[in-house]
N, C-alpha and C positions, 0 to 999 in steps of 0.2 A: 453870539449873534445878537443883533439888535432886538429890543423888546417888541418892536412893532411887527416883527416877522411872525407869520402864522404857519405852523407845521401841521400838515394834513396827511394822514395815512390812508391809503386805499387798501382795504382788506376784502377778501371774498373767496369763494370756491374756485377751483379751476374751471375755465370756460365760462365764467360769468361776465366777461367783457372788461376786466380791469385794465389790461394793457391797451385795449382799443380806447377806453376812456382816458387813460393816462396820455396816450399819444395825441388825442384830440385836444385836451385842455392845456398841454404843455408844448405842443408842436414838435415833440420828439419823434424819432423813427424807431421806437422799440419794436422788437420782434413780436409779431402777433401770430398765434397758431391755435388750432382747435384740439389741443391735447395738453395734459398736465405738464408742468415743468418748464413752460416757456420762460417764465420769470423764476430763475433759480436763486437769485440774490435780490435784495431790495434795490430799486432804482429810484433816483431822486432828480427832480427838475422843478423849475419855477413855473407857476401858472402864467400862461401867455398874456392874459388880460390883467394880471396883477402880480408884479414881480416880488411883492412882499409875501406871497403865499408859496410855500415850499411843499410840493406834493411828493410823497414817497409811495411807490408801487410795491407792495409786498407780494411775496410768492403766493400762488393760489393754494389754499389748504382746505381741509374738511373739518378740522377741529383745532383747538389750542392745546391738545395733548401732544407733547413733543416726541412723536414716534418717527418723524422724518426730519431731514435737514431743513425743509421749507417751513415746517411747523415750528421748529426751534427758532429760525430766523424771525418769523412773524411774531411769535410770542415774546421773544426777548425785546424786540423793538417796541411792542405795545406796552409791555410792563416796565420798560426802561425809563419811562417818563418823558420820552421825546415828543410824541404827537400831542398837539393841542386838541385836535378833533379827529375822529375816525369816521371815514365814509365807508360804511359797510355795503358793498355792492352785492346785489342779489339778482340772480337770474329769475325773473318773474315767471318764466314758463316752468321753472322747477322750484317753486316757492317753498314747498314743504321741506325738501332736502336742504335748501340753502338757509332756512331759518335755524337749523341746528347750530351752525357756526355763529349766526347773528346773535343768538341768545348768549353764547359764551362771550362774545365780544362786549355785549351790553353788561354782562356780569363783571367785567373788569373795572367798571366804575368810571371809565373815560367818557367824555362827551361824544355821542354817536349820532350820526345822521344816516338813516337807511335809504339807499337809492335802489329802487326797483327797476333794474335795467331790462331792456327788450320789451318795453311797454307796448311797442308797435306790434310785436308778435302776439302778445296777450290779447290785444284788441282784435287782431286778425282772426284769432282762434275762437272768439266769441266769449271768452271768459271775462269775469268782472272781479276786480280786486278793489275793495274799499280801503283806500290809503288812510283815510281819517280814522277809521276804526282800528286799523292795524297800528297806527301811530299811538293811539291810546293804550292798546294792549302791550306794545313794546316799551312805552314810556319814552319815546324819542321821535323826532321828526321823520316822516316817511315821504319821499318824493318819487314820482314816476318819471323815468328818464329813458332815453334811447341813445346810447353812445354811437351806434351805427348811423342813426338819422340826425344826431346832434339836436335832440329836443330835451327840454327840461333841465339843461345844464346850468343855465343862469339861476333858475330857482334853487337848484341844489346848492350852489355856492352862496346864495343869499342865506339859506338855512345854516350852512357851515359857519358863516361869519356871525350869525345870530347866536349860535350856541357856543362859539369859541370862548366867550368870557366865563362860561360856567365851569365849575370844577367837576362836573359829572355827578352822578348819584347812584345809589344802590339799585339793582335791578328790581322792577316791579313784579315780575312773574313769580308765582309761588308753586312749589311742588306739593305733594301729598302732605297732609298735616303731620304724619309720623316722621317723614323725612325732614320737614321743616323744623320740627322739634330738635332733631339731632344736629342740624346745621346751626341752629341758634345756640345750642350748647357749645359747639365747636367755636363759634364766633366769640363766645364769652371767654374762651381759653386763649384767644389770640393776644399777643402783646399790645399794649396801648399805643405803640408806635404805628400800628397799621391803621391807615385812614378809614373813616367810617364808610366811604363809598366803595372801598376795596375789600372790606371784611367779608362780604358775601362771596366774592371770587375766591379768596384764599381758603375760606371754609369749605367750599365745594371741592377745590383742588386737594385739600388735605383729606377730605372724605374719599376721594378717588385714589388715595395713596400715591399721589403724584410725587415722584422722587425729587424733582426740582423744587416743588413747593415746600416739601419738608426741609430742604436745605436752605431755602430762602427765608422761611418764617422761623425765627429763633425761639422755638418753644422750649420751655423748661422740661427737664426729664419727666417730672410728674404730669405736666400738661400733655406731653406727647403720649404718655401711657394712658391718660384719660381719653384722649382722642382715639387711640387705637381700640380701647375698650368700647367706646360708643359705636365705632364702625363695626366691630365684631358682633356686638349685640344686634345692630340693625341688619347685618348680613344674615344672622341666624333667624331673626323674625321674618325677613323677606325671602329667605331661602334663595339668595342670589348674591353675586359678588358686588362690591361697591361700585365699580365702574358701570356695570350693567344696570344697577339701580338708578344711577344718575342719568344714564342714557335713556332709560325707559321713562323717567320723569320728564325729561326735556321733550321727548316725542309726544308725551301726553299733553304738555302745555301747547306744543305746536298743533296738535289735533284740534284743541279747543279754539286756537287762533284761526285755523283754517275754516272751521265751521262758521265762525262769526264774520270773517273778512272776505271769503272767496265764494263766488257763485260760478260753478262750472257750466260750460255750454254742454248741450247733449253730446254724449260720447260718439265720436266718429274718428275714423282713421285719418290722420293728417297726411299731407303730401310726403313729409319726411319718412313717416312710417311705411307708406306705400313703396317709396324708393328703397328703403332698407330691406324690405322683404325680398328684393332682388339682389342688391349689391352686397348684403351681408349674409346671403343664403349660404348654407354649409357647403353646397355643391358648387354654386356659381360664383361665390364671393372671390375666391382666389383667381380663377380664370379671368374674371372681369378686371381685377387689379392688374394682372399681367397684360391684358389687352390694352388697358388704358395707358400703362407705362410704355408699352411698345408704340402706341400712337403718339405719345408725347415726344419721345426721342425721334420717331420717324418725321414728325412735323418740324422738329428743330434742326435735324442734322442730315436727313436723307437728300439725295440728289434732286434738285428741282423744287425742294420745299422752301418755305419762306426764309427760314434761318440760313440755309445753305446759299440761297440766291443772294442774300445780303452779304454774307461772307465772301462769296465769289466776286461781288461788285467791289467790295473794299480791297480785296487782294489784287484784282485786275486793274483797278483804277487808282485808288488812293496810294497803294503801295506797288503798283505795276507800271502801266504805260501812261497814266494820266487820263483825263476825261474831259468831256465837252458839256457845258451847261449853258443853255440859252444862247447857243451859237458862239460861246466863248470857250476857248481851249485852256485848260488848266493842267499844269504839270503834276506828276505824282509827287508825293511827299519826299521820297528819296531823290527824285530828279530836282525838286526845288532846293533841297538841302545841298545836293552836290553842286548846283550852280552857285549857290551862295558861298560855299566853301571855296570854290574856284575864284570867285570874285574878290575874296579877301586874301587870296594867296595862301590858303592853308597848306601845311606840309602833307606829304604822303602818309605819314604816321597818323596825324590828326584826322585826315580824310578817311583812312581805313577804320580808325576807332569809331568815328561817328556813323559811317555808312555800313561797314561790315559788322560792326559790333552792336552799337545801340539801335540804329534804325532797323537793321535786319532782325535782331532779337526781339526788341519791344514791338516792332511792327508785326511780326509773326503772331504774337500773343493778341495784340489789339485787333487783328483781322478776324478773330473769332467772336468779337462782341455781338454781331447780329445773331449768331446761333445761340450765344449765351442769353441774350435778351429774350428770344422766343422761348427758350427752355424755362427761364425763370418766370415769364408771364404765365405759362401753362402750369408749372408747379405751384406758383403762388395762388393761382385760381383754385386749384384742387385743395390746397390747404385752407384758404380763407372761406370757401363755400361749405366746408364741413366734411368733404369726402375723405381726406387723409385720416381723420379721426376714426372713420369706419375701417380703414385699412389696418390700423393698429388693433382694432377689435377682431378683424378677420385673421390677422397674423397671430394673435394670441392663441386662437384655436389651433393653428398650425404649430406654433412654437411649443405649446403645452404638451403636445404629443411626444416631444423629445426632452421634456424636463425643463423647458425654458419658459419665459414669460413674455407676453405681449408688451409689457412695460419696457423691455429691452429694445423693442422695435421702434419706439418713439425717437430715441436719439439717432437712430439710423435714418429715419425720415427727415429729421432736421439736417442731417449730414449731407443730404442731396444738394443743399445750398453751400455749406461750408462745414468742414470737419470740426472747427473750433467750437461753435455753439452746439454741435452734435455731442461732443465730448462733455461739454458743460451740462447738457441735459441729463447726463447719467446721475446727477445728484438726486434725482427724484427716486432712484432705486434704493430702497432701504437696506436690502440684503447686501452685505459687503462683497460676498463672493459673486453674486450676479452683477453687481456694479462693476467690479474689476473685469469680469469677463466681457461685459458690454463695452467698456473702454477699450479693451484689446481688439475688438472686432468691428466696432461701429464705423471706423474709417475705411473699411473695405468697400463701403458704398461709394460709387463715383460721385465726387463733389463737383462743383462748377469748374474748379481749376483743372480737373482731369478731362473735361470735355475737349480741349484742344488735342490731347493725346489720342482720344478716341477718334476724333475727326481725321487726324493724321494717319491712324491705323486703317481707317475706312478706305482712304485712297490708296494706301500702300498695299493693302491685301487684295482688294478686288476692283479698284477703280471706281470712278464717279458713278457710272451707270448702274452698278449692281450693289451699291453699298448700303442699301436701306436697312438690312437686317443686322449690320455689324454693331451699330451704336446700342440698340436695345440688348444685343447679346452680351456686351461687356458690362452693361448695367446689371443684368441678371447674373452674370458671373460674380459680381460683388454680393448680391443677395444670397446666392448659393454658398459663397465662401463664408458668409456670416452664419448661415444655418449649419453647414458642415462643421465649422469651428466650434459653434455652440454645443453641438451634440458630442463632439470628441472631447472638448474640455470639461463638459459636465460629468463625464465618466472618469475624471481624474480626482484625486483626493483634494487637490488645490481648489476645485470649484464645485465639489459635490454638495448636495443639499436640495431642499425643496425650493421650487421656483417662487419668486416674489408674487404674491397675489396681485391681480390686475383689476383695478376698479377705475372706471372712467365714464364720465357723462358724455353722451353723444349729442352734440348741438344740433339744432334744427338746420336743415339746408337753407341757404340764403345766398342771394347774389352779393358778392363782396362789395363793400364800399369802395368806390373808385379811388378815393384818396388813400385808404389803407392798402389797397391792392398796388397802387402806384408806388407808395413808400416801400412796400415789401420788395417789389422788383428793383427799385432804385437802390435800396440798401445792398442787395446782392451784386448788382452790376457795378455800382460805385466802388465796392470793396475790391472787385476784380480790376477795375481801372486804376485804383490807388496802388494796388500791388504791382501792376505793370510799370508804373512810373516811380516805384520805390525799390522793392525787393528785386523785381525782374530787371530793372534798369541797372542796379548795382551789380547783379549777377552777370549781365551781358558784358559789362565792362571788365569784370574779373575773367570771364571766359575768353574775351577778346585778347586780353593781356597774356593769359596762359597759352593761348593758341598762336599768338604772333611773336612771342619772345621765347627763346630757347637756345640750346647749344647746337651749333651746326658743325658736323664733322663728316667729311666725305673724301673721296679719292682726290688727292692733289691739294687738300686743304688741311689746316691744323685746327681744330675746333675753336669756336668763339661764341660768346653769349651776346645776344642783342636782338634788335628788331629784325626778324628773319627776312621779310620781303625786301628790306633795305640793305642786307648784307651781300657783298659781292660773292658771286659763285654759288649762291644757295640754289639747290635743285628746285625743280618746278613744284614738286610736292613738299613744300617747305614745312607744312604743319606736322609732318612726321618727325621733325626735330624739335618740336615745341615742348614747353613744360607740361602742357596738358596731355600731350601724347605720351610723355614719360610716366606721368601719374596714372593715366588711364591704362597704359600698357602694363603697369606693375600689378594691377589687380584684375586685368581682363580675363585671366585664367579662371576666375570664379564663375564667369558667365559663359565660358566656352561650352559646357554641357547644355546650356540653354540655346545655343546656336548663334550667339552674338559675342564674339571674342575680340572685335576690333576696339581700339581705344576710343574711337568716336562714340560708339554705342554705350560703352562703359561711362564715358564722360557725361552723356545725356542722363543716364540713370543716377549718377552721383549728384549732378546739379539739381535733379528733380527732387532730391531730399530737402533742398532749401525751399523750393516752391515748385509744385507740380507743373506749372506753366513753363518752367525752365527747360523741360524736356524738349518742347517745341522751339523755344527761343534758342537753345543751344544748337539744335538741329539746323535751324535756319542760319545761324552764324557760321557753323562749321561747313555746311554745304555751299555757302556762298563764297567762302574764302579758301576752300580746300586746295585750289590751284591758283589762287590769286584772281580768279575771274568768276563770274556768276555761272553756275553749272546748268541748271534746268529751271525754267520759269515755274514749273509745277514742283513744289517742295516735296510732295508725296512720292513723285516719281524718283527723284534723287534719293529720298529716304529709303525707298524700297530697294534701291541698288546697293545699299550698304549690307544687306542680309542675303545669305545664300538661298534660303527657302522661305515659303510662306509660313511654315511652322515656326521658324526663328522669329519672324515678325510678330506672330501671335504670342510667342513666348515672351518677347520683349514687352509687348503691351500688357500681358497678364502680370508680369513682374512689377512694372512701374505703376499699374493701377492698384495692386494689392499690397505692395511693400509699405514700409513706414511712411506716414504722411509728412507734410511739410514741417518746417521748424516750428511754426506758430502752433500747429496742432500738437507737436511733440511737447512743447512747453506746457500746453494745457493738460496733456496727459500726465505730465510730471506733477502739476498742481493738484489734479484730481486724485492721483494715486497717493500723493503725499509720502512717497517712498522711492528712493533711488533704485532699490532692488526691483520693485514691481514695475517701475518705468522701464528698466532694462529688459525685464521679462516680456512686457507688452511689445516693445519695439523689436526685440529679438524674435518673438513669435511671428509678428507680421512679416518681417523680412524672410525668415526661414520658410514660412508657409508660401509666400509669393515665389520664392526660389524653387520650391518643390513643384508647385503648379506649373511654372514655366518649364521646368525640366520635363515633366510628363507631357506637356503639349508638344514640345520640340521632339522628344525621343519617340513618342507614339506616331508623330507625323513622319519621321524618318523611317520608322519600322513599316508604316503603311506603304512607303515607296521602296521597300526592300533593303534599307540600310540599317545594319545592326552594329552595336558596339557594347562595351562593358556598361556604358551609361544607360543603355536600354534595359539592362538587367536591374540597375539601380532604380530606374523609374518604375519598373514593375514591382520591385520590393516596396517602394513608397506607396504605390497604388494599393497593394495588398494590405499594408498596415493601416492606411486610411479607411479602406472598406471594412477591415476587421473592427476598428474603433467605432465606426459608424453603426454597424449592425450587431455588435455584441450586446447582450442584455445589459441593462443598467445595473451596475454593481450594488450589492446590498448596502454598502456604506454610503451610497449616494442619497439614501432616504432615511438615514439615522438621525438627522438633525430635525427634531420636531418642534423646535422653539419657534416663537413668532418671529417674523422677519426683523422687527426692530431689535429684539433680544439677540438674534443671531448676528446682527450688524455690530452690536455693542461688544 
């Protein structure tokens, strides 16, 4: 790279506002959330106001000790010599806790500028932070900023440019004299190749017996033995282990800094603390969360709500009969395209492909954008204002009762938008068993792509007027599936072990920045639209071809392959002779116990593995060309007619909402598992679990109506096995692994 380029690293604790600042200064649309692990890999972009400045957003961490993937990514980048300057972002409302990492970053010897973020909240609370005194104590520039309010940013980067030319220096802070004496002796044993400004850092890391440091610093055998003897003697004198000694010394330094630099306002309960007394209450916390999520899905998808009204307008006008605006009549999109095709003399085959395939399939998916938009507006608000962080805290108490961790719930919250970032967020889970189990279950939560399926089920099951409870019901089905799977899997040897400790800072409640909120919503909606015009578009073309081409053989005719509607003598129900009918019919027996054995329902489920929106797109394509003409203007009415009972419809929905996710999420699972075997286990478990749930729903519904079969017995057996696994005591081997999570993961 050109010498004129300046590399700036953004480092800081989780929830300190790094991603918000990164998006602000670079114009990027990075994911912003109020929980750890939002940034699971370093992200890079150029400064909007100066393209010669390259900014790297590092994962949020609590220390430079590599006990988690994020800590390793951050430390390797900082010590790899890439950044010219480190902007150490600190949550000024939690100064004491954030200074722990700041001291470590300063010890690296890199040029550092400390940015005290959320300065507006500090001022609002009445606290006073003397930035000048803090700068003298830390030995580096300190700037008060607010990423949310866009204040202090220009001054911050003025300081960044000012210190960029320096080579950094050794940290100014000192520990107890006895510890300093040991560290100086260790520094003297370091090779001469270690730069003067970094000798302090490596001495501290060697004192902590950091394995990576021991491997990086090429000590002679005698020097390594001398270092170990110095550490052992110090541990004996202090009656403590080396890591705890250093941690205690850092907090002692921080305590002195706080005494000199911070003036606290008289103690009083903040608004956030008052709200938390209710929303995180042991008794009320979970019911409040359930009520809020019910309200979110009710507003987005129930009959007469904002989202549904928008979807109805799009379906009835843009993709229905057309509309009138300011006294001018406009045709619907299908009508306009049909007229254009007729005007250019398009063939029957091309007209069918465009109208029955592409427009019907893609249009069915695009029709749900108003509902998706409302849902994402509400979910993004809950995330950005700080409430969803409390949900993870509340769910940790619930999960821990069953041997799970609230840290596993964070990827599930992220998955409400898309399963791909949800699976990526599992990187924050140090324990390998917990991480694998979370990867296997996190996509049970309905993502945005599953909303069209839920909306279709709402109409098919109970009709528009009564469907308010259906959408939240399927959301909570996903939550229940996660909890039930976690309990059952934790009691197996593959996943046994103590749950990962859950440590998380709860940010103060605040009204989200409109820009950040809008970017958050647009990121999700645009991803949905892009998928509609890429993956869904391609899928509808494939489905149309498989549905319209096939081998026709009937009484009085010899079989032939070709475009079925154009073949002479083809029966009215030509799709029964299609390639898709043959493929779907070949495996339809798998779903017969679930109540849907038609090739059409099977085809919807199979195409849904490519992208969940394909379930609705395929349904629209099939139901509009089943007999060569449009069947029913209400897609859900025609869809309901494909199933014998409401139980079969519910079973179809449960299977498609719980089975393996889309291809993109499957690829992410493969990357996170880093094992073909574990990927197969994850996808196999999801499909098997979904099939069993669908079986029980359909068979118990039939039993309630007086219809029994051998599959009723099978469903009862599965139900008994699930209940047994859920309620049997935790096996002794489940608690035998007493190692620290990081050690267990290794």
